N, CA and C atoms as a LAMMPS dump frame, in Angstrom:
ITEM: TIMESTEP
0
ITEM: NUMBER OF ATOMS
453
ITEM: BOX BOUNDS ff ff ff
-5.0000000000000000e+02 5.0000000000000000e+02
-5.0000000000000000e+02 5.0000000000000000e+02
-5.0000000000000000e+02 5.0000000000000000e+02
ITEM: ATOMS id mol type element x y z
1 1 1 N -187.526 -311.466 -126.269
2 1 2 C -186.189 -311.189 -126.777
3 1 3 C -185.376 -312.482 -126.69
4 2 1 N -184.536 -312.7 -127.687
5 2 2 C -183.674 -313.876 -127.713
6 2 3 C -182.747 -313.861 -126.497
7 3 1 N -182.604 -315.018 -125.873
8 3 2 C -181.751 -315.165 -124.7
9 3 3 C -180.328 -314.687 -125.004
10 4 1 N -179.8 -313.789 -124.176
11 4 2 C -178.446 -313.272 -124.33
12 4 3 C -178.339 -312.019 -125.171
13 5 1 N -179.388 -311.679 -125.921
14 5 2 C -179.389 -310.446 -126.708
15 5 3 C -179.685 -309.285 -125.767
16 6 1 N -178.952 -308.195 -125.944
17 6 2 C -179.144 -307.007 -125.125
18 6 3 C -179.26 -305.812 -126.063
19 7 1 N -180.204 -304.917 -125.772
20 7 2 C -180.247 -303.643 -126.476
21 7 3 C -180.046 -302.53 -125.456
22 8 1 N -179.49 -301.449 -125.918
23 8 2 C -179.295 -300.277 -125.061
24 8 3 C -179.632 -299.051 -125.895
25 9 1 N -180.607 -298.284 -125.449
26 9 2 C -180.921 -297.013 -126.082
27 9 3 C -179.737 -296.083 -125.82
28 10 1 N -179.204 -295.495 -126.872
29 10 2 C -178.017 -294.662 -126.73
30 10 3 C -178.399 -293.221 -126.441
31 11 1 N -177.627 -292.605 -125.577
32 11 2 C -177.872 -291.227 -125.179
33 11 3 C -177.159 -290.291 -126.149
34 12 1 N -177.914 -289.357 -126.702
35 12 2 C -177.37 -288.341 -127.591
36 12 3 C -177.349 -287.02 -126.825
37 13 1 N -176.188 -286.378 -126.794
38 13 2 C -176.024 -285.11 -126.093
39 13 3 C -175.787 -284.017 -127.138
40 14 1 N -176.849 -283.262 -127.481
41 14 2 C -176.692 -282.216 -128.495
42 14 3 C -176.311 -280.87 -127.879
43 15 1 N -175.628 -280.068 -128.654
44 15 2 C -175.432 -278.666 -128.325
45 15 3 C -175.312 -277.891 -129.633
46 16 1 N -174.988 -276.59 -129.548
47 16 2 C -174.974 -275.77 -130.76
48 16 3 C -173.872 -276.169 -131.744
49 17 1 N -172.917 -276.978 -131.32
50 17 2 C -171.826 -277.412 -132.194
51 17 3 C -172.139 -278.698 -132.932
52 18 1 N -173.141 -279.453 -132.464
53 18 2 C -173.453 -280.761 -133.028
54 18 3 C -173.965 -281.67 -131.935
55 19 1 N -173.433 -282.898 -131.863
56 19 2 C -173.846 -283.803 -130.795
57 19 3 C -172.753 -284.826 -130.521
58 20 1 N -172.863 -285.45 -129.368
59 20 2 C -171.986 -286.528 -128.951
60 20 3 C -172.868 -287.71 -128.581
61 21 1 N -172.423 -288.927 -128.948
62 21 2 C -173.178 -290.117 -128.585
63 21 3 C -172.196 -291.197 -128.137
64 22 1 N -172.288 -291.592 -126.871
65 22 2 C -171.482 -292.716 -126.386
66 22 3 C -172.129 -294.003 -126.877
67 23 1 N -171.314 -294.891 -127.46
68 23 2 C -171.868 -296.124 -127.994
69 23 3 C -171.607 -297.316 -127.09
70 24 1 N -170.375 -297.474 -126.584
71 24 2 C -170.046 -298.62 -125.75
72 24 3 C -168.99 -298.185 -124.745
73 25 1 N -169.286 -298.424 -123.478
74 25 2 C -168.355 -298.075 -122.401
75 25 3 C -167.977 -299.343 -121.644
76 26 1 N -166.755 -299.373 -121.134
77 26 2 C -166.308 -300.549 -120.391
78 26 3 C -167.022 -300.691 -119.047
79 27 1 N -167.727 -299.662 -118.585
80 27 2 C -168.49 -299.792 -117.339
81 27 3 C -169.954 -300.169 -117.565
82 28 1 N -170.373 -300.395 -118.806
83 28 2 C -171.709 -300.926 -119.065
84 28 3 C -171.745 -302.386 -118.615
85 29 1 N -172.811 -302.826 -117.98
86 29 2 C -172.861 -304.216 -117.51
87 29 3 C -172.774 -305.244 -118.64
88 30 1 N -173.194 -304.889 -119.848
89 30 2 C -173.147 -305.834 -120.959
90 30 3 C -171.786 -305.867 -121.672
91 31 1 N -170.885 -304.952 -121.341
92 31 2 C -169.565 -304.953 -121.974
93 31 3 C -168.791 -306.199 -121.541
94 32 1 N -168.196 -306.916 -122.521
95 32 2 C -167.427 -308.119 -122.214
96 32 3 C -165.935 -307.874 -122.381
97 33 1 N -165.521 -307.563 -123.606
98 33 2 C -164.132 -307.235 -123.872
99 33 3 C -164.042 -306.633 -125.254
100 34 1 N -162.879 -306.09 -125.574
101 34 2 C -162.654 -305.418 -126.848
102 34 3 C -161.796 -306.28 -127.759
103 35 1 N -162.252 -306.491 -128.977
104 35 2 C -161.455 -307.186 -129.987
105 35 3 C -160.955 -306.206 -131.03
106 36 1 N -161.881 -305.52 -131.689
107 36 2 C -161.556 -304.537 -132.712
108 36 3 C -162.804 -303.724 -133.007
109 37 1 N -162.673 -302.733 -133.864
110 37 2 C -163.809 -301.925 -134.324
111 37 3 C -163.757 -301.893 -135.841
112 38 1 N -164.911 -302.091 -136.484
113 38 2 C -164.933 -301.919 -137.929
114 38 3 C -166.257 -301.312 -138.383
115 39 1 N -166.212 -300.747 -139.58
116 39 2 C -167.369 -300.151 -140.226
117 39 3 C -167.739 -300.994 -141.431
118 40 1 N -169.022 -301.29 -141.585
119 40 2 C -169.533 -301.929 -142.791
120 40 3 C -170.711 -301.092 -143.285
121 41 1 N -170.812 -300.941 -144.588
122 41 2 C -171.875 -300.141 -145.179
123 41 3 C -172.779 -301.057 -145.994
124 42 1 N -174.071 -300.936 -145.751
125 42 2 C -175.061 -301.693 -146.512
126 42 3 C -175.84 -300.763 -147.418
127 43 1 N -175.954 -301.125 -148.686
128 43 2 C -176.73 -300.328 -149.633
129 43 3 C -178.207 -300.661 -149.502
130 44 1 N -179.096 -299.723 -149.876
131 44 2 C -180.532 -299.943 -149.703
132 44 3 C -181.014 -301.249 -150.336
133 45 1 N -181.822 -301.965 -149.548
134 45 2 C -182.491 -303.199 -149.96
135 45 3 C -181.555 -304.385 -150.197
136 46 1 N -180.258 -304.251 -149.906
137 46 2 C -179.306 -305.348 -150.052
138 46 3 C -179.119 -305.996 -148.679
139 47 1 N -179.283 -307.307 -148.602
140 47 2 C -179.134 -308.036 -147.334
141 47 3 C -177.67 -308.385 -147.122
142 48 1 N -177.139 -308.019 -145.965
143 48 2 C -175.801 -308.445 -145.543
144 48 3 C -176.015 -309.473 -144.43
145 49 1 N -176.041 -310.698 -144.769
146 49 2 C -176.309 -311.792 -143.845
147 49 3 C -176.747 -312.97 -144.687
148 50 1 N -177.097 -313.959 -144.074
149 50 2 C -176.985 -314.382 -142.682
150 50 3 C -175.566 -314.848 -142.374
151 51 1 N -175.145 -314.665 -141.132
152 51 2 C -173.926 -315.295 -140.645
153 51 3 C -173.979 -315.365 -139.116
154 52 1 N -173.062 -316.15 -138.567
155 52 2 C -172.981 -316.284 -137.115
156 52 3 C -171.533 -316.569 -136.733
157 53 1 N -171.283 -316.503 -135.438
158 53 2 C -169.953 -316.764 -134.89
159 53 3 C -170.072 -317.816 -133.788
160 54 1 N -169.031 -318.602 -133.617
161 54 2 C -169.029 -319.605 -132.54
162 54 3 C -168.456 -319.048 -131.245
163 55 1 N -167.53 -318.07 -131.331
164 55 2 C -166.902 -317.499 -130.137
165 55 3 C -167.248 -316.023 -129.933
166 56 1 N -167.369 -315.296 -130.997
167 56 2 C -167.45 -313.837 -130.961
168 56 3 C -168.836 -313.33 -130.586
169 57 1 N -168.862 -312.285 -129.767
170 57 2 C -170.058 -311.496 -129.501
171 57 3 C -169.922 -310.206 -130.287
172 58 1 N -170.99 -309.793 -130.98
173 58 2 C -170.987 -308.542 -131.731
174 58 3 C -171.742 -307.471 -130.969
175 59 1 N -171.323 -306.226 -131.162
176 59 2 C -172.016 -305.054 -130.631
177 59 3 C -172.261 -304.118 -131.81
178 60 1 N -173.504 -304.071 -132.305
179 60 2 C -173.858 -303.314 -133.506
180 60 3 C -174.369 -301.922 -133.15
181 61 1 N -173.949 -300.936 -133.968
182 61 2 C -174.414 -299.552 -133.885
183 61 3 C -174.558 -299.037 -135.317
184 62 1 N -175.668 -298.432 -135.656
185 62 2 C -175.815 -297.793 -136.961
186 62 3 C -175.688 -296.289 -136.734
187 63 1 N -174.659 -295.683 -137.336
188 63 2 C -174.354 -294.278 -137.076
189 63 3 C -174.811 -293.348 -138.193
190 64 1 N -175.172 -293.913 -139.344
191 64 2 C -175.718 -293.092 -140.433
192 64 3 C -176.744 -293.934 -141.174
193 65 1 N -177.901 -293.33 -141.443
194 65 2 C -178.978 -294.058 -142.09
195 65 3 C -179.752 -294.889 -141.083
196 66 1 N -180.541 -295.803 -141.621
197 66 2 C -181.335 -296.712 -140.79
198 66 3 C -181.147 -298.126 -141.32
199 67 1 N -181.144 -299.096 -140.412
200 67 2 C -180.996 -300.497 -140.802
201 67 3 C -182.009 -301.354 -140.057
202 68 1 N -182.405 -302.395 -140.736
203 68 2 C -183.178 -303.46 -140.09
204 68 3 C -182.173 -304.543 -139.74
205 69 1 N -181.99 -304.809 -138.461
206 69 2 C -181.095 -305.857 -137.973
207 69 3 C -181.98 -307.005 -137.515
208 70 1 N -181.717 -308.2 -138.047
209 70 2 C -182.552 -309.357 -137.74
210 70 3 C -181.682 -310.452 -137.137
211 71 1 N -182.178 -311.055 -136.062
212 71 2 C -181.484 -312.13 -135.357
213 71 3 C -182.359 -313.37 -135.339
214 72 1 N -181.705 -314.529 -135.392
215 72 2 C -182.405 -315.816 -135.303
216 72 3 C -181.629 -316.717 -134.354
217 73 1 N -182.314 -317.247 -133.357
218 73 2 C -181.68 -318.097 -132.353
219 73 3 C -181.719 -319.55 -132.815
220 74 1 N -180.558 -320.07 -133.226
221 74 2 C -180.475 -321.466 -133.673
222 74 3 C -179.8 -322.355 -132.627
223 75 1 N -179.552 -321.814 -131.428
224 75 2 C -178.847 -322.572 -130.392
225 75 3 C -179.738 -323.676 -129.831
226 76 1 N -179.222 -324.896 -129.864
227 76 2 C -179.986 -326.073 -129.448
228 76 3 C -180.477 -325.993 -128.003
229 77 1 N -179.667 -325.493 -127.099
230 77 2 C -180.018 -325.5 -125.673
231 77 3 C -180.557 -324.171 -125.172
232 78 1 N -180.984 -323.313 -126.074
233 78 2 C -181.502 -322.006 -125.688
234 78 3 C -183.005 -322.088 -125.424
235 79 1 N -183.459 -321.396 -124.393
236 79 2 C -184.895 -321.358 -124.108
237 79 3 C -185.648 -320.557 -125.173
238 80 1 N -184.916 -319.788 -126.008
239 80 2 C -185.552 -319.005 -127.073
240 80 3 C -185.218 -319.551 -128.466
241 81 1 N -184.837 -320.842 -128.535
242 81 2 C -184.502 -321.459 -129.827
243 81 3 C -185.646 -321.263 -130.818
244 82 1 N -185.294 -320.832 -132.03
245 82 2 C -186.281 -320.606 -133.075
246 82 3 C -186.873 -319.212 -133.084
247 83 1 N -186.569 -318.402 -132.069
248 83 2 C -187.126 -317.052 -131.989
249 83 3 C -186.394 -316.116 -132.94
250 84 1 N -187.128 -315.15 -133.475
251 84 2 C -186.577 -314.11 -134.352
252 84 3 C -186.783 -312.767 -133.679
253 85 1 N -185.754 -311.921 -133.722
254 85 2 C -185.859 -310.53 -133.277
255 85 3 C -185.549 -309.631 -134.463
256 86 1 N -186.303 -308.551 -134.58
257 86 2 C -186.122 -307.574 -135.654
258 86 3 C -185.996 -306.205 -134.993
259 87 1 N -184.907 -305.493 -135.292
260 87 2 C -184.661 -304.172 -134.716
261 87 3 C -184.447 -303.166 -135.841
262 88 1 N -185.028 -301.985 -135.708
263 88 2 C -184.79 -300.885 -136.633
264 88 3 C -183.963 -299.858 -135.878
265 89 1 N -182.689 -299.758 -136.246
266 89 2 C -181.767 -298.903 -135.505
267 89 3 C -181.055 -297.945 -136.457
268 90 1 N -180.63 -296.825 -135.903
269 90 2 C -179.901 -295.844 -136.693
270 90 3 C -180.199 -294.435 -136.234
271 91 1 N -180.165 -293.509 -137.173
272 91 2 C -180.298 -292.092 -136.836
273 91 3 C -181.606 -291.773 -136.116
274 92 1 N -182.704 -292.43 -136.483
275 92 2 C -183.979 -292.167 -135.835
276 92 3 C -184.178 -292.996 -134.562
277 93 1 N -183.308 -293.96 -134.326
278 93 2 C -183.421 -294.816 -133.146
279 93 3 C -182.027 -295.302 -132.742
280 94 1 N -181.216 -294.411 -132.138
281 94 2 C -179.842 -294.8 -131.79
282 94 3 C -179.824 -295.86 -130.689
283 95 1 N -179.449 -297.068 -131.085
284 95 2 C -179.532 -298.226 -130.196
285 95 3 C -178.345 -299.136 -130.435
286 96 1 N -177.818 -299.72 -129.362
287 96 2 C -176.826 -300.779 -129.471
288 96 3 C -177.565 -302.112 -129.445
289 97 1 N -177.118 -303.066 -130.285
290 97 2 C -177.639 -304.433 -130.233
291 97 3 C -176.454 -305.365 -129.998
292 98 1 N -176.47 -306.065 -128.865
293 98 2 C -175.444 -307.057 -128.533
294 98 3 C -175.946 -308.409 -129.021
295 99 1 N -175.119 -309.09 -129.826
296 99 2 C -175.491 -310.359 -130.444
297 99 3 C -174.542 -311.446 -129.944
298 100 1 N -175.045 -312.405 -129.167
299 100 2 C -174.178 -313.45 -128.625
300 100 3 C -173.766 -314.477 -129.683
301 101 1 N -172.742 -315.284 -129.37
302 101 2 C -172.325 -316.353 -130.282
303 101 3 C -173.486 -317.292 -130.611
304 102 1 N -173.448 -317.84 -131.83
305 102 2 C -174.407 -318.824 -132.331
306 102 3 C -175.803 -318.261 -132.583
307 103 1 N -175.954 -316.942 -132.518
308 103 2 C -177.2 -316.303 -132.925
309 103 3 C -176.962 -315.77 -134.337
310 104 1 N -177.717 -316.296 -135.289
311 104 2 C -177.572 -315.906 -136.692
312 104 3 C -178.088 -314.483 -136.854
313 105 1 N -177.372 -313.672 -137.66
314 105 2 C -177.783 -312.289 -137.815
315 105 3 C -177.446 -311.747 -139.195
316 106 1 N -178.129 -310.657 -139.517
317 106 2 C -177.906 -309.949 -140.759
318 106 3 C -178.572 -308.594 -140.667
319 107 1 N -178.311 -307.765 -141.683
320 107 2 C -178.966 -306.465 -141.715
321 107 3 C -179.129 -306.001 -143.148
322 108 1 N -180.027 -305.033 -143.31
323 108 2 C -180.135 -304.336 -144.582
324 108 3 C -180.548 -302.902 -144.301
325 109 1 N -180.078 -302.001 -145.162
326 109 2 C -180.46 -300.596 -145.054
327 109 3 C -181.935 -300.464 -145.389
328 110 1 N -182.615 -299.635 -144.638
329 110 2 C -184.006 -299.312 -144.936
330 110 3 C -184.079 -297.798 -145.113
331 111 1 N -184.806 -297.377 -146.098
332 111 2 C -184.862 -295.957 -146.426
333 111 3 C -184.1 -295.693 -147.717
334 112 1 N -183.936 -294.425 -148.057
335 112 2 C -183.385 -294.071 -149.361
336 112 3 C -181.867 -294.193 -149.494
337 113 1 N -181.149 -294.256 -148.388
338 113 2 C -179.694 -294.26 -148.476
339 113 3 C -179.063 -295.444 -147.78
340 114 1 N -177.735 -295.527 -147.856
341 114 2 C -177.028 -296.622 -147.205
342 114 3 C -177.085 -296.512 -145.681
343 115 1 N -176.818 -297.641 -145.026
344 115 2 C -176.704 -297.686 -143.566
345 115 3 C -175.241 -297.942 -143.223
346 116 1 N -174.686 -297.134 -142.344
347 116 2 C -173.305 -297.26 -141.881
348 116 3 C -173.329 -297.922 -140.511
349 117 1 N -172.908 -299.17 -140.458
350 117 2 C -172.96 -299.955 -139.229
351 117 3 C -171.549 -300.125 -138.677
352 118 1 N -171.384 -299.772 -137.42
353 118 2 C -170.129 -300.004 -136.706
354 118 3 C -170.327 -301.224 -135.827
355 119 1 N -169.36 -302.135 -135.869
356 119 2 C -169.38 -303.305 -134.997
357 119 3 C -168.152 -303.25 -134.097
358 120 1 N -168.365 -303.557 -132.821
359 120 2 C -167.284 -303.695 -131.846
360 120 3 C -167.35 -305.136 -131.337
361 121 1 N -166.74 -306.077 -132.083
362 121 2 C -166.767 -307.474 -131.656
363 121 3 C -165.785 -307.726 -130.517
364 122 1 N -166.02 -308.825 -129.809
365 122 2 C -165.152 -309.181 -128.684
366 122 3 C -163.851 -309.839 -129.126
367 123 1 N -163.757 -310.248 -130.385
368 123 2 C -162.572 -310.969 -130.863
369 123 3 C -161.954 -310.262 -132.066
370 124 1 N -160.653 -310.431 -132.233
371 124 2 C -159.98 -309.983 -133.449
372 124 3 C -160.384 -310.887 -134.605
373 125 1 N -160.455 -310.323 -135.798
374 125 2 C -160.724 -311.14 -136.972
375 125 3 C -159.482 -311.967 -137.286
376 126 1 N -159.664 -313.262 -137.433
377 126 2 C -158.567 -314.179 -137.742
378 126 3 C -158.624 -314.482 -139.242
379 127 1 N -157.694 -313.927 -140
380 127 2 C -157.721 -314.074 -141.455
381 127 3 C -157.499 -315.517 -141.902
382 128 1 N -156.711 -316.281 -141.163
383 128 2 C -156.431 -317.673 -141.531
384 128 3 C -157.594 -318.612 -141.185
385 129 1 N -158.251 -318.351 -140.052
386 129 2 C -159.351 -319.212 -139.609
387 129 3 C -160.466 -318.335 -139.019
388 130 1 N -161.252 -317.695 -139.89
389 130 2 C -162.278 -316.77 -139.399
390 130 3 C -163.368 -317.479 -138.593
391 131 1 N -163.814 -316.825 -137.531
392 131 2 C -164.959 -317.288 -136.745
393 131 3 C -166.212 -316.689 -137.376
394 132 1 N -166.447 -317.051 -138.624
395 132 2 C -167.591 -316.515 -139.361
396 132 3 C -168.146 -317.619 -140.247
397 133 1 N -169.413 -317.89 -140.075
398 133 2 C -170.088 -318.962 -140.779
399 133 3 C -171.284 -318.365 -141.507
400 134 1 N -171.296 -318.478 -142.821
401 134 2 C -172.294 -317.801 -143.651
402 134 3 C -173.412 -318.733 -144.102
403 135 1 N -174.579 -318.111 -144.297
404 135 2 C -175.757 -318.802 -144.812
405 135 3 C -176.39 -317.896 -145.874
406 136 1 N -176.961 -318.477 -146.895
407 136 2 C -177.647 -317.708 -147.926
408 136 3 C -178.792 -316.925 -147.287
409 137 1 N -178.979 -315.651 -147.66
410 137 2 C -180.045 -314.866 -147.022
411 137 3 C -181.459 -315.325 -147.361
412 138 1 N -181.613 -316.062 -148.449
413 138 2 C -182.954 -316.462 -148.88
414 138 3 C -183.166 -317.973 -148.884
415 139 1 N -182.134 -318.733 -149.19
416 139 2 C -182.25 -320.188 -149.306
417 139 3 C -181.668 -320.839 -148.058
418 140 1 N -182.513 -321.039 -147.034
419 140 2 C -182.078 -321.579 -145.749
420 140 3 C -183.309 -322.055 -144.981
421 141 1 N -183.105 -322.512 -143.761
422 141 2 C -184.211 -322.993 -142.924
423 141 3 C -184.725 -321.933 -141.947
424 142 1 N -184.278 -320.709 -142.088
425 142 2 C -184.704 -319.639 -141.173
426 142 3 C -186.064 -319.109 -141.63
427 143 1 N -187.048 -319.091 -140.733
428 143 2 C -188.391 -318.651 -141.116
429 143 3 C -188.512 -317.124 -141.136
430 144 1 N -187.766 -316.491 -142.056
431 144 2 C -187.785 -315.022 -142.151
432 144 3 C -187.723 -314.611 -143.61
433 145 1 N -188.508 -313.616 -143.958
434 145 2 C -188.547 -313.07 -145.308
435 145 3 C -187.982 -311.653 -145.272
436 146 1 N -186.875 -311.424 -145.965
437 146 2 C -186.184 -310.137 -145.967
438 146 3 C -186.911 -309.068 -146.802
439 147 1 N -187.931 -309.446 -147.588
440 147 2 C -188.588 -308.454 -148.427
441 147 3 C -189.281 -307.388 -147.59
442 148 1 N -189.343 -306.179 -148.159
443 148 2 C -190.009 -305.067 -147.482
444 148 3 C -191.481 -305.398 -147.284
445 149 1 N -191.972 -305.096 -146.105
446 149 2 C -193.377 -305.349 -145.795
447 149 3 C -194.196 -304.12 -146.174
448 150 1 N -195.138 -304.298 -147.032
449 150 2 C -195.988 -303.197 -147.506
450 150 3 C -197.3 -303.185 -146.732
451 151 1 N -197.836 -301.978 -146.531
452 151 2 C -199.166 -301.795 -145.946
453 151 3 C -199.307 -302.409 -144.636
């Protein structure tokens, strides 16, 4: 696993009315601080990435559908520099993925429908000077192929 990345299997508590799922609590050891919460939706087979942050830590949760979340460690002084992590998270695998600063990441919906991803980043989005640095999903130096793997 990439240095600083944390996953947490989320507990689902079902009953006859439906279910409850805690996603992020301030008493979790990996919780740092709260910036904001937002929802992003990815359509099937469309890559939303690559990008990274210099200050912000992301906490990803897929609450509807399934997504492939991919991370790439480009940090010069990391013991896991060059490593790639691939996670399949969502309705069939409720999991939190914590993504530290300077770890490049992206996601795409897998399956027939869109993926609804909630992010709880540690920082507020700064509209004048965003802490967001984008890279083309296909034309870059990252050794990863976003195409669906067959067979």
